[in-house]
C-alpha positions as CSV (number, residue, x, y, z in Angstrom):
1,X,-15.4,145.5,166.2
2,X,-18.4,143.4,167.3
3,X,-20.6,145.2,164.9
4,X,-18.2,144.7,162.0
5,X,-17.8,141.0,162.7
6,X,-21.6,140.5,162.9
7,X,-22.0,142.4,159.7
8,X,-19.3,140.2,158.0
9,X,-21.0,137.1,159.3
10,X,-24.3,138.2,157.9
11,X,-22.8,139.2,154.5
12,X,-21.0,135.8,154.3
13,X,-24.3,134.0,154.7
14,X,-26.0,136.3,152.2
15,X,-23.3,135.6,149.6
16,X,-23.6,131.8,150.3
17,X,-27.4,132.0,150.0
18,X,-27.2,134.1,146.8
19,X,-24.7,131.7,145.2
20,X,-26.8,128.7,145.8
21,X,-30.0,130.4,144.6
22,X,-28.5,132.0,141.5
23,X,-25.6,130.0,140.3
24,X,-26.1,126.3,141.3
25,X,-27.6,124.6,138.3
26,X,-31.0,123.0,138.6
27,X,-30.8,119.3,138.4
28,X,-33.2,117.2,136.4
29,X,-36.3,115.9,138.3
30,X,-36.9,112.4,139.5
31,X,-37.1,109.6,137.0
32,X,-38.6,107.1,139.3
33,X,-42.1,108.5,139.3
34,X,-44.9,106.1,139.9
35,X,-46.2,104.4,136.9
36,X,-42.8,104.5,135.1
37,X,-41.5,101.5,133.3
38,X,-40.2,98.6,135.3
39,X,-36.8,97.0,134.9
40,X,-38.3,94.3,132.7
41,X,-40.1,96.9,130.6
42,X,-36.9,98.8,130.1
43,X,-35.2,95.8,128.5
44,X,-34.6,96.7,124.8
45,X,-36.8,94.9,122.4
46,X,-35.6,93.4,119.1
47,X,-35.4,96.2,116.5
48,X,-37.0,96.0,113.1
49,X,-34.7,94.8,110.3
50,X,-34.4,98.3,108.9
51,X,-33.0,99.5,112.3
52,X,-30.8,96.6,113.4
53,X,-29.4,98.4,116.5
54,X,-32.0,101.0,117.4
55,X,-32.4,99.3,120.9
56,X,-30.2,99.8,123.9
57,X,-26.5,99.7,123.2
58,X,-26.8,101.6,119.9
59,X,-24.4,104.2,119.0
60,X,-25.4,107.8,119.5
61,X,-25.0,110.4,116.8
62,X,-21.7,111.6,118.3
63,X,-18.9,109.2,117.7
64,X,-17.4,107.9,121.0
65,X,-13.8,108.8,121.7
66,X,-13.2,110.2,118.2
67,X,-9.8,109.3,116.9
68,X,-9.2,106.3,119.1
69,X,-8.3,103.4,116.9
70,X,-7.8,99.7,117.7
71,X,-4.3,98.7,118.8
72,X,-4.2,96.0,116.2
73,X,-6.6,96.9,113.4
74,X,-7.3,93.8,111.3
75,X,-6.4,94.1,107.6
76,X,-9.2,91.8,106.5
77,X,-12.8,92.7,107.2
78,X,-13.9,96.4,106.8
79,X,-17.0,98.4,107.5
80,X,-18.5,97.2,104.2
81,X,-18.3,93.6,105.2
82,X,-21.5,92.3,106.8
83,X,-21.9,88.9,108.4
84,X,-23.7,86.3,106.3
85,X,-25.4,83.4,108.0
86,X,-26.5,82.7,111.6
87,X,-24.2,83.7,114.5
88,X,-21.9,81.1,115.8
89,X,-22.5,81.9,119.5
90,X,-25.7,83.6,120.5
91,X,-29.0,83.3,122.4
92,X,-32.3,82.5,120.8
93,X,-34.3,85.4,122.3
94,X,-34.1,88.5,124.3
95,X,-33.6,87.7,128.0
96,X,-33.4,89.7,131.2
97,X,-30.8,88.5,133.8
98,X,-31.3,89.7,137.3
99,X,-28.4,89.9,139.8
100,X,-29.7,90.5,143.4
101,X,-28.3,91.0,146.9
102,X,-29.4,92.6,150.1
103,X,-28.3,96.0,148.9
104,X,-28.9,96.0,145.1
105,X,-30.9,94.6,142.3
106,X,-29.3,94.8,138.9
107,X,-31.0,93.8,135.6
108,X,-29.0,93.0,132.4
109,X,-30.3,92.5,128.9
110,X,-28.6,89.9,126.6
111,X,-29.1,92.3,123.6
112,X,-25.7,94.0,123.6
113,X,-25.0,92.5,127.1
114,X,-25.9,95.9,128.7
115,X,-27.2,97.1,132.0
116,X,-30.8,98.3,132.1
117,X,-31.3,98.7,135.8
118,X,-29.2,99.2,139.0
119,X,-31.5,99.6,142.0
120,X,-30.2,100.5,145.4
121,X,-32.4,98.6,147.8
122,X,-31.7,100.7,150.9
123,X,-32.1,104.1,149.2
124,X,-35.5,105.3,148.2
125,X,-36.7,107.9,145.8
126,X,-38.1,110.9,147.7
127,X,-41.3,111.1,145.6
128,X,-42.2,107.5,144.8
129,X,-40.7,105.7,147.7
130,X,-39.2,103.1,145.4
131,X,-35.6,102.0,145.3
132,X,-33.3,104.5,143.6
133,X,-32.3,103.4,140.1
134,X,-29.0,104.7,138.9
135,X,-29.9,103.9,135.3
136,X,-32.3,106.4,133.8
137,X,-35.2,104.6,132.1
138,X,-36.9,107.3,130.1
139,X,-34.3,107.8,127.4
140,X,-34.5,108.0,123.6
141,X,-33.9,104.6,121.9
142,X,-30.7,105.7,120.2
143,X,-28.9,106.3,123.5
144,X,-26.5,103.6,124.6
145,X,-27.1,101.6,127.8
146,X,-24.4,101.2,130.4
147,X,-21.6,98.8,129.6
148,X,-22.3,98.9,125.8
149,X,-19.2,98.6,123.8
150,X,-18.1,100.6,120.7
151,X,-15.2,100.4,118.3
152,X,-13.5,102.7,115.9
153,X,-15.5,101.0,113.1
154,X,-19.2,102.0,113.4
155,X,-20.3,98.8,111.7
156,X,-18.6,96.7,114.4
157,X,-20.2,98.8,117.0
158,X,-23.6,98.1,115.4
159,X,-23.0,94.4,115.2
160,X,-21.9,94.2,118.9
161,X,-24.9,96.2,120.0
162,X,-27.5,94.2,118.1
163,X,-26.2,90.8,119.0
164,X,-28.1,88.5,121.4
165,X,-25.4,87.4,123.8
166,X,-25.5,84.0,125.5
167,X,-25.5,84.5,129.3
168,X,-23.9,82.1,131.8
169,X,-26.9,82.3,134.1
170,X,-30.5,83.4,134.1
171,X,-30.4,84.8,137.6
172,X,-27.7,85.4,140.1
173,X,-28.1,85.7,143.9
174,X,-25.1,87.2,145.8
175,X,-24.5,85.7,149.2
176,X,-21.0,85.4,150.8
177,X,-18.8,84.6,147.9
178,X,-17.9,86.3,144.6
179,X,-20.0,85.5,141.5
180,X,-19.4,86.1,137.8
181,X,-22.0,86.7,135.1
182,X,-20.6,86.2,131.6
183,X,-22.0,87.1,128.2
184,X,-20.6,85.8,124.9
185,X,-21.4,86.5,121.3
186,X,-19.8,85.6,117.9
187,X,-21.3,86.4,114.5
188,X,-20.7,84.8,111.2
189,X,-18.4,87.7,110.2
190,X,-15.7,86.9,112.8
191,X,-16.7,89.4,115.5
192,X,-16.4,87.8,118.9
193,X,-17.2,89.7,122.1
194,X,-17.1,88.3,125.6
195,X,-18.1,90.4,128.6
196,X,-17.7,89.4,132.2
197,X,-19.2,91.1,135.3
198,X,-17.8,90.0,138.6
199,X,-19.5,90.8,141.9
200,X,-18.0,90.6,145.3
201,X,-20.3,90.9,148.4
202,X,-17.3,92.5,150.3
203,X,-17.7,95.5,147.9
204,X,-21.4,95.4,147.1
205,X,-21.4,98.6,145.0
206,X,-18.4,97.6,142.8
207,X,-18.7,95.5,139.7
208,X,-15.5,94.5,137.8
209,X,-16.0,94.5,134.1
210,X,-13.8,92.9,131.4
211,X,-14.4,93.0,127.7
212,X,-12.5,90.7,125.3
213,X,-13.2,91.6,121.7
214,X,-11.6,90.1,118.5
215,X,-12.3,90.3,114.8
216,X,-11.1,87.3,112.8
217,X,-8.9,86.4,115.8
218,X,-7.3,89.8,116.1
219,X,-7.8,91.9,119.2
220,X,-9.8,95.1,119.2
221,X,-9.7,98.0,121.6
222,X,-13.2,98.3,123.1
223,X,-14.7,101.5,124.3
224,X,-17.0,101.0,127.3
225,X,-20.0,103.3,127.1
226,X,-22.1,104.3,130.0
227,X,-24.7,106.4,128.2
228,X,-26.7,109.2,129.9
229,X,-26.3,109.3,133.6
230,X,-27.3,109.5,136.4
231,X,-30.5,108.2,137.8
232,X,-31.6,108.8,141.4
233,X,-31.7,112.6,141.2
234,X,-33.7,114.3,143.9
235,X,-35.9,117.3,143.1
236,X,-34.2,120.6,143.4
237,X,-35.1,123.3,145.9
238,X,-34.2,126.9,146.4
239,X,-32.1,128.6,148.9
240,X,-29.6,126.8,151.1
241,X,-31.0,123.3,150.4
242,X,-29.5,123.0,147.0
243,X,-29.1,119.9,144.9
244,X,-26.2,119.1,142.5
245,X,-27.4,117.7,139.2
246,X,-25.5,115.2,137.0
247,X,-22.0,116.3,136.1
248,X,-18.7,114.7,135.1
249,X,-16.2,113.9,137.8
250,X,-12.6,112.6,137.3
251,X,-9.6,112.5,139.5
252,X,-5.9,112.1,138.7
253,X,-3.2,113.7,136.5
254,X,-4.9,115.1,133.4
255,X,-3.0,115.9,130.2
256,X,-3.0,119.7,129.6
257,X,-1.1,121.4,126.8
258,X,1.1,118.3,126.3
259,X,1.9,117.8,129.9
260,X,0.4,116.0,132.9
261,X,-1.0,118.3,135.6
262,X,-0.7,117.7,139.3
263,X,-3.2,115.3,140.9
264,X,-6.6,116.9,141.2
265,X,-10.3,116.5,140.7
266,X,-12.2,118.0,137.8
267,X,-16.0,118.4,137.8
268,X,-17.1,119.4,134.3
269,X,-20.8,120.3,133.8
270,X,-22.8,120.4,130.6
271,X,-21.4,123.7,129.5
272,X,-17.8,122.5,130.2
273,X,-18.1,119.3,128.2
274,X,-19.4,121.3,125.2
275,X,-16.2,123.2,125.0
276,X,-13.9,120.3,126.1
277,X,-15.5,116.9,125.8
278,X,-12.3,114.6,126.1
279,X,-10.0,114.2,129.0
280,X,-6.8,112.1,128.9
281,X,-4.3,111.2,131.5
282,X,-3.5,108.9,134.4
283,X,-6.9,108.8,136.1
284,X,-7.8,107.1,139.4
285,X,-11.5,107.4,138.7
286,X,-13.8,108.9,136.0
287,X,-17.5,109.0,135.6
288,X,-20.6,111.0,136.4
289,X,-22.1,111.9,139.8
290,X,-25.1,113.8,141.2
291,X,-25.9,115.1,144.6
292,X,-25.9,111.7,146.4
293,X,-24.8,109.0,143.9
294,X,-21.8,108.2,141.7
295,X,-21.2,106.0,138.7
296,X,-17.5,105.9,137.9
297,X,-14.8,103.6,136.5
298,X,-11.6,103.0,138.5
299,X,-8.7,102.7,136.1
300,X,-6.2,102.8,138.9
301,X,-3.8,105.5,137.5
302,X,-3.8,103.8,134.1
303,X,-3.7,105.7,130.9
304,X,-7.3,106.6,130.3
305,X,-9.3,108.5,127.7
306,X,-12.8,109.6,128.8
307,X,-15.2,111.6,126.6
308,X,-18.3,113.4,128.0
309,X,-21.4,114.4,126.1
310,X,-24.3,116.6,127.2
311,X,-27.7,114.9,126.6
312,X,-30.5,117.5,126.6
313,X,-33.9,115.9,127.1
314,X,-37.4,117.2,127.1
315,X,-39.2,117.6,130.4
316,X,-41.1,114.6,131.8
317,X,-44.2,116.7,132.3
318,X,-45.8,119.2,130.0
319,X,-44.9,122.3,132.1
320,X,-41.8,120.8,133.7
321,X,-38.1,121.8,133.3
322,X,-35.9,120.5,130.5
323,X,-33.4,117.9,131.6
324,X,-29.7,117.7,130.7
325,X,-27.8,114.5,131.5
326,X,-24.2,113.7,131.0
327,X,-23.1,110.6,129.0
328,X,-19.5,109.3,129.1
329,X,-17.4,106.8,127.1
330,X,-14.1,105.4,128.4
331,X,-11.2,103.5,127.0
332,X,-7.8,102.2,128.2
333,X,-5.6,102.5,125.1
334,X,-2.6,100.8,126.6
335,X,-4.4,98.0,128.4
336,X,-4.1,94.4,127.4
337,X,-7.2,92.7,126.0
338,X,-9.7,91.6,128.6
339,X,-8.3,93.7,131.3
340,X,-10.3,94.1,134.5
341,X,-11.9,97.5,135.0
342,X,-13.8,98.1,138.3
343,X,-16.8,100.3,138.3
344,X,-18.4,101.9,141.4
345,X,-22.2,102.3,141.2
346,X,-23.5,103.5,144.5
347,X,-24.1,106.1,147.1
348,X,-21.6,108.9,148.0
349,X,-21.3,107.6,151.6
350,X,-17.9,108.5,153.0
351,X,-17.2,105.1,154.5
352,X,-18.6,103.1,151.5
353,X,-16.5,105.2,149.1
354,X,-13.4,104.8,151.2
355,X,-13.8,101.1,151.5
356,X,-14.3,100.7,147.7
357,X,-11.3,102.8,146.8
358,X,-9.7,105.6,148.9
359,X,-9.6,108.0,146.0
360,X,-13.4,107.9,145.6
361,X,-13.8,110.2,148.7
362,X,-12.6,113.0,146.4
363,X,-16.0,112.8,144.6
364,X,-17.5,114.5,147.7
365,X,-17.2,118.2,146.9
366,X,-16.6,119.6,150.4
367,X,-15.0,122.8,148.9
368,X,-12.7,125.0,150.8
369,X,-13.6,123.5,154.2
370,X,-12.7,119.9,153.3
371,X,-9.9,120.1,155.9
372,X,-12.6,120.6,158.6
373,X,-15.5,118.7,157.1
374,X,-13.7,115.4,157.0
375,X,-12.9,115.3,160.8
376,X,-16.4,116.6,161.5
377,X,-17.9,113.8,159.4
378,X,-15.8,111.2,161.2
379,X,-16.7,112.6,164.6
380,X,-20.4,112.7,163.6
381,X,-20.3,109.1,162.5
382,X,-18.5,108.1,165.7
383,X,-21.2,109.8,167.8
384,X,-24.0,108.2,165.7
385,X,-22.5,104.8,166.5
386,X,-23.4,105.4,170.1
387,X,-26.7,107.3,170.0
388,X,-28.2,105.6,166.9
389,X,-30.0,108.7,165.6
390,X,-28.4,111.3,163.3
391,X,-30.4,114.2,164.8
392,X,-29.2,113.4,168.3
393,X,-25.7,112.8,166.9
394,X,-25.8,116.4,165.5
395,X,-26.9,117.7,168.9
396,X,-24.3,115.8,170.9
397,X,-21.5,116.8,168.5
398,X,-22.6,120.4,168.6
399,X,-22.4,120.4,172.4
400,X,-19.0,118.8,172.3
401,X,-17.8,121.5,169.9
402,X,-19.2,124.3,172.1
403,X,-17.5,122.7,175.2
404,X,-14.2,122.9,173.4
405,X,-14.6,126.6,172.6
406,X,-16.2,127.4,176.0
407,X,-13.0,129.1,177.4
408,X,-12.8,131.3,174.4
409,X,-16.4,132.2,174.6
410,X,-16.0,133.0,178.3
411,X,-13.1,135.2,177.6
412,X,-15.1,136.9,174.8
413,X,-17.9,137.8,177.1
414,X,-15.6,139.1,179.8
415,X,-13.8,141.2,177.2
416,X,-17.1,142.6,175.9
417,X,-18.2,143.4,179.4
418,X,-15.0,145.4,180.0
419,X,-15.6,147.2,176.7
420,X,-19.2,147.9,177.8
421,X,-18.0,149.4,181.1
422,X,-15.5,151.6,179.2
423,X,-18.1,153.0,176.9
424,X,-18.9,156.1,178.9
425,X,-15.2,157.1,179.2
426,X,-14.6,156.4,175.5
427,X,-17.5,158.6,174.6
428,X,-16.1,161.3,176.8
429,X,-12.7,161.1,175.0
430,X,-14.4,161.2,171.6
431,X,-16.5,164.2,172.7
432,X,-13.4,166.2,173.5
433,X,-12.0,165.7,170.0
434,X,-15.2,165.7,167.9
435,X,-14.6,169.3,166.7
436,X,-11.4,168.2,165.0
437,X,-11.2,167.0,161.4
438,X,-10.0,163.5,160.7
439,X,-7.0,164.9,158.9
440,X,-6.0,167.0,161.9
441,X,-2.8,165.6,163.6
442,X,-4.4,166.4,167.0
443,X,-7.0,163.7,166.2
444,X,-4.3,161.0,166.7
445,X,-4.3,162.0,170.4
446,X,-7.8,160.6,170.7
447,X,-6.6,157.1,169.6
448,X,-3.7,157.3,171.9
449,X,-5.9,158.1,174.9
450,X,-8.3,155.3,174.0
451,X,-5.4,152.8,173.7
452,X,-4.1,154.0,177.1
453,X,-7.5,153.5,178.5
454,X,-7.5,149.9,177.2
455,X,-4.1,149.2,178.8
456,X,-5.1,150.8,182.1
457,X,-8.3,148.6,182.4
458,X,-6.9,145.5,180.7
459,X,-9.4,145.5,177.9
460,X,-8.8,144.1,174.4
461,X,-11.5,144.8,171.7
462,X,-10.2,142.0,169.5
463,X,-10.6,139.3,172.1
464,X,-14.4,139.7,171.9
465,X,-14.4,139.0,168.2
466,X,-12.2,135.9,168.1
467,X,-14.7,133.2,169.3
468,X,-17.3,134.5,166.8
469,X,-14.7,134.2,164.0
470,X,-13.9,130.7,165.1
471,X,-17.5,129.5,164.9
472,X,-17.9,130.7,161.3
473,X,-15.7,128.0,159.7
474,X,-17.5,125.4,161.8
475,X,-20.9,126.7,160.6
476,X,-19.9,126.6,156.9
477,X,-18.2,123.2,157.4
478,X,-21.4,121.8,159.0
479,X,-23.4,123.3,156.1
480,X,-21.3,121.4,153.5
481,X,-21.4,118.3,155.6
482,X,-25.1,118.2,156.2
483,X,-26.0,119.3,152.7
484,X,-23.9,116.6,151.0
485,X,-23.9,113.6,153.4
486,X,-26.2,110.9,152.1
487,X,-26.0,109.4,155.6
488,X,-28.7,111.8,156.8
489,X,-30.8,111.5,153.6
490,X,-34.2,110.3,154.6
491,X,-33.2,110.0,158.3
492,X,-35.8,111.1,160.8
493,X,-35.3,113.0,164.0
494,X,-38.4,113.5,166.1
495,X,-42.0,114.1,165.2
496,X,-42.5,116.1,162.1
497,X,-38.8,116.1,161.0
498,X,-38.7,113.0,158.9
499,X,-35.7,113.9,156.8
500,X,-32.8,115.8,158.2
501,X,-31.5,116.6,154.7
502,X,-34.7,118.5,153.9
503,X,-36.1,121.8,155.3
504,X,-38.4,121.7,158.2
505,X,-41.9,121.3,156.6
506,X,-43.6,123.3,159.4
507,X,-40.8,125.9,160.0
508,X,-40.8,125.2,163.7
509,X,-37.1,124.8,164.2
510,X,-36.1,127.9,162.1
511,X,-38.6,130.1,164.1
512,X,-37.3,128.7,167.4
513,X,-33.8,129.3,166.2
514,X,-34.6,132.9,165.4
515,X,-36.1,133.4,168.8
516,X,-32.9,132.1,170.5
517,X,-30.8,134.4,168.4
518,X,-32.9,137.4,169.6
519,X,-32.6,136.3,173.2
520,X,-28.8,135.7,172.9
521,X,-28.3,139.0,171.3
522,X,-30.2,140.8,174.1
523,X,-28.1,139.0,176.7
524,X,-24.7,139.8,175.0
525,X,-22.9,142.9,176.1
526,X,-22.7,145.5,173.4
527,X,-21.0,148.7,172.6
528,X,-23.4,149.8,169.9
529,X,-25.7,152.8,170.3
530,X,-29.5,152.4,170.3
531,X,-29.8,152.9,166.6
532,X,-27.1,150.3,165.8
533,X,-28.7,147.9,168.3
534,X,-32.1,148.2,166.4
535,X,-30.3,147.5,163.2
536,X,-28.6,144.5,164.6
537,X,-31.9,143.1,165.8
538,X,-32.9,142.7,162.2
539,X,-30.2,140.0,161.7
540,X,-32.2,137.2,163.5
541,X,-35.0,137.9,161.1
542,X,-32.8,137.6,158.1
543,X,-31.1,134.4,159.4
544,X,-34.5,132.9,160.2
545,X,-35.7,133.5,156.7
546,X,-32.6,131.9,155.2
547,X,-32.7,128.9,157.5
548,X,-36.3,128.2,156.5
549,X,-34.8,126.7,153.3
550,X,-31.8,125.0,155.0
551,X,-31.6,121.3,155.8
552,X,-33.2,120.5,159.2
553,X,-29.9,119.0,160.4
554,X,-28.1,122.4,159.8
555,X,-30.9,124.3,161.7
556,X,-30.7,121.8,164.5
557,X,-26.9,122.4,164.8
558,X,-27.4,126.2,164.9
559,X,-30.3,126.0,167.3
560,X,-28.4,123.7,169.7
561,X,-25.4,126.1,169.5
562,X,-27.6,129.1,170.4
563,X,-29.2,127.3,173.3
564,X,-25.7,126.3,174.6
565,X,-24.6,129.9,174.1
566,X,-27.5,131.2,176.1
567,X,-26.7,128.8,179.0
568,X,-23.1,129.8,178.9
569,X,-24.0,133.5,178.8
570,X,-26.1,133.1,182.0
571,X,-23.3,131.2,183.8
572,X,-20.7,133.8,182.8
573,X,-22.9,136.7,183.9
574,X,-23.3,135.1,187.3
575,X,-19.5,134.6,187.6
576,X,-18.4,138.1,186.6
577,X,-21.4,139.8,188.3
578,X,-23.3,142.9,187.1
579,X,-21.5,145.6,185.0
580,X,-19.8,148.4,186.9
581,X,-21.4,151.7,186.3
582,X,-18.8,154.5,185.9
583,X,-19.9,158.1,186.0
584,X,-17.9,160.4,183.7
585,X,-18.2,164.2,184.2
586,X,-18.8,166.2,181.1
587,X,-15.8,167.9,179.5
588,X,-16.9,171.4,180.7
589,X,-17.0,170.2,184.4
590,X,-13.5,168.7,184.0
591,X,-12.1,171.9,182.5
592,X,-13.5,174.2,185.3
593,X,-11.3,172.9,188.2
594,X,-8.3,173.1,185.9
595,X,-9.1,176.7,185.0
596,X,-9.4,177.7,188.7
597,X,-6.1,176.1,189.5
598,X,-4.4,178.0,186.6
599,X,-5.8,181.3,187.8
600,X,-4.6,180.7,191.4
601,X,-1.2,179.8,190.1
602,X,-1.1,183.1,188.1
603,X,-2.1,185.2,191.1
604,X,0.7,183.7,193.2
605,X,3.3,184.5,190.6
606,X,1.9,188.0,190.3
């Protein structure tokens, strides 16, 4: 039983490793490399007259939300109508408006009233050390910028994108009260667009957007475009330290075959959006995420239409990998003009997501073990509040978990010791029946004798396996937690471990962990024969190799668990004492006295 459980444990890890190495898509590399364009450089410049909306906010080749029409389409102006004369409300030149707080620095351009930079001050790029920017900067000019608007009429989309909006402020500093940044534009053709961006320091990563668009006084249904997303993607790595690249994410009741599904979360990747680009339904949030960050609208269970589009891009370097981002457009067909639509643009930190909107925690893909990952995450955060270091928090929580399962581990060792003491007698029973075929009915007597031996000595082979099976879900849950938690991203532990979300750069902890596995395996009572024991000794080597690529936090958890297990093994061995050695006579010796007794009985009868 022990051998089978260990083999299942090893195969589970092997499957997990192979899945991450072979099937997890490689995300695009960093876009925040040194020497890249600054937020001011990324502001779209005025386009030539022959390309009136080639700068940010321009419509891409694929029409956004195809088939969506304005709720009140005006009967007057059409696509052929072009405004004549100067705009009625507009700015005189291209401007950059900066909104800044302690946690973010956003830059808007007044051309199209779009976002060109959203930097998270407290999260740094792994390569350049600069603040993470959730708006990719190295994009083709025809790609729309975040918060561009589009309409069913491409000419109106072009006019809205090319306009120089008049801003309500040149800079905005966020302190302890909510602030609003407004953009307004009206051209000579009757197209009037007003955008408002409201910031609340209480929710620093949430911006509430409202768009009020009219044509000749009649309301239009605007489509809010985000464009390609998402910036702030860490470089990928092989093995267990995988990274999730940009993909769509939406949560709610999605329309499927004419009916709404149950509430759930969809995560379409580039291949999925090619076959199914549009999703409709009552959505709580919809957007794009990557491994650590999220950009999503919060319709609040309103009727929503979101369309995704894969954006393949060439590599940043000559021999680099091709990139594939995901763009999305969003509309609320049944909403009133100028309705408020919150957007979350920030880290996938559990507490930050929960405070912004409870549904956003569903963007964290904890998989099958979500029921265990969430309480583990809350416990880890609680411990961190006392110790102040995520590495020590992992160690303390690991010790607490092992204390909880200590009685089960003790019982497991006691049971395995009993099984070890019974091994000679079990082999003797098996020796008596080894000449029988497996199909022989007499072979069942062997199992009956073994079970009778178990009852007589109070042994249970299953009780030695239970604690090992209980630790497996905790291991996988810790793996998901430590792989996805942005809280430990960039967090140091001691010495050379400067980032608990990355692999140990000098492989010290994986090697020490492998040594503790060898020691623990030698100390654990076993029923295996010498050949099987030699085979099982290969498992620490395999685990060490796999953990070389795992996050340091995960290795730290497993190392701490092994050390605790060794201490517990030593204590248990002292309590139960050395194993009892039982001498079992060979079957021939046991048969000889029985034969003599039978002959004597026959002589008396004669």
